[in-house]
C-alpha positions as CSV (number, residue, x, y, z in Angstrom):
1,M,-5.8,14.6,138.7
2,A,-7.8,17.8,138.5
3,R,-11.0,16.0,139.4
4,A,-9.5,14.8,142.6
5,M,-8.6,18.3,143.8
6,P,-11.9,19.1,145.5
7,M,-11.8,15.7,147.2
8,M,-8.2,16.2,148.5
9,F,-9.0,19.7,149.7
10,A,-12.2,18.5,151.5
11,F,-10.3,15.7,153.1
12,A,-7.6,18.1,154.3
13,L,-10.2,20.5,155.6
14,F,-12.0,17.9,157.6
15,L,-8.7,16.6,159.1
16,L,-7.9,20.2,160.1
17,I,-11.4,20.6,161.6
18,G,-11.1,17.3,163.5
19,A,-7.7,18.2,164.9
20,V,-8.9,21.7,166.1
21,H,-12.0,20.0,167.6
22,V,-9.9,17.6,169.6
23,L,-7.6,20.4,170.7
24,A,-10.7,22.4,171.9
25,T,-12.1,19.4,173.7
26,I,-8.8,18.9,175.5
27,K,-8.6,22.5,176.4
28,I,-12.2,22.5,177.8
29,G,-11.4,19.4,179.8
30,A,-8.2,20.8,181.2
31,I,-9.8,24.1,182.3
32,G,-13.1,22.6,183.5
33,D,-15.2,24.9,185.6
34,L,-12.2,26.8,187.0
35,T,-12.5,29.8,184.8
36,A,-15.3,32.3,184.4
37,V,-16.1,32.9,180.7
38,D,-18.2,35.4,178.9
39,E,-21.5,34.4,177.2
40,A,-20.1,34.1,173.7
41,T,-17.3,31.8,174.8
42,A,-19.8,29.7,176.9
43,K,-22.0,29.4,173.7
44,H,-19.0,28.1,171.7
45,I,-18.1,25.7,174.6
46,R,-21.7,24.3,174.5
47,L,-21.4,23.9,170.7
48,V,-18.1,22.0,171.0
49,A,-19.5,19.8,173.8
50,T,-22.6,19.0,171.8
51,I,-20.5,17.9,168.8
52,S,-18.3,15.9,171.1
53,K,-21.3,14.2,172.6
54,H,-22.8,13.4,169.2
55,V,-19.7,12.4,167.1
56,Y,-21.9,10.8,164.4
57,I,-23.0,14.3,163.4
58,G,-19.5,15.3,162.4
59,V,-18.5,11.9,160.9
60,G,-21.7,11.6,159.0
61,Y,-21.6,15.1,157.6
62,C,-17.9,14.6,156.5
63,L,-18.8,11.3,154.8
64,L,-21.8,12.9,153.0
65,C,-19.6,15.8,151.7
66,L,-16.9,13.4,150.5
67,F,-19.4,11.1,148.9
68,L,-21.1,14.0,147.0
69,I,-17.8,15.3,145.8
70,W,-16.8,11.8,144.7
71,F,-20.2,11.4,143.0
72,T,-19.7,14.6,141.0
73,A,-16.3,13.4,139.8
74,F,-17.6,9.9,139.1
75,R,-20.5,11.2,137.0
76,R,-18.1,13.5,135.1
77,Y,-19.9,16.6,136.1
78,P,-17.9,19.8,135.4
79,L,-15.0,20.5,137.8
80,W,-16.7,23.5,139.2
81,A,-19.6,21.3,140.5
82,G,-17.3,19.5,142.9
83,W,-16.0,22.8,144.2
84,L,-19.5,24.1,144.6
85,V,-20.5,21.1,146.6
86,L,-17.5,21.5,148.8
87,A,-18.1,25.2,149.3
88,T,-21.8,24.6,150.1
89,L,-21.4,21.7,152.5
90,A,-18.2,22.8,154.2
91,A,-19.5,26.3,155.1
92,P,-21.0,25.3,158.4
93,W,-17.9,23.4,159.4
94,V,-15.7,26.5,158.6
95,I,-17.9,28.4,161.1
96,Y,-17.5,25.5,163.6
97,L,-13.7,25.7,163.0
98,K,-13.9,29.4,164.0
99,A,-15.9,28.5,167.1
100,C,-13.3,25.9,168.1
101,G,-10.5,28.4,167.5
102,M,-12.2,31.0,169.7
103,V,-12.6,28.5,172.5
104,I,-8.9,27.6,172.3
105,H,-7.9,31.3,172.2
106,R,-10.2,32.4,175.0
107,L,-9.3,29.5,177.4
108,S,-5.6,29.9,176.6
109,T,-5.4,33.6,177.2
110,G,-7.9,33.7,180.1
């Protein structure tokens, strides 16, 4: 059971990131070009639009992360190895999660 913890945490994290991405995409589509935004928000919107256009980037990266965590558990590496793989590979997506959250916040509050 303990070997499955990094895998379950990674799966939950990627589900959360996927849900926030969908919410940000819906918010961008609903607002459209009706609102003037600052440069930082525009950069986050471009990032979300790029990931939306190239879905295989997110899905492939998620599957790579899950496979590598499974591989560490399958090969009976120490438990910390799975957590290290998760922390290393999920770091860019946590930053992306923040970008999606900023888009949702900025477009909701105006």
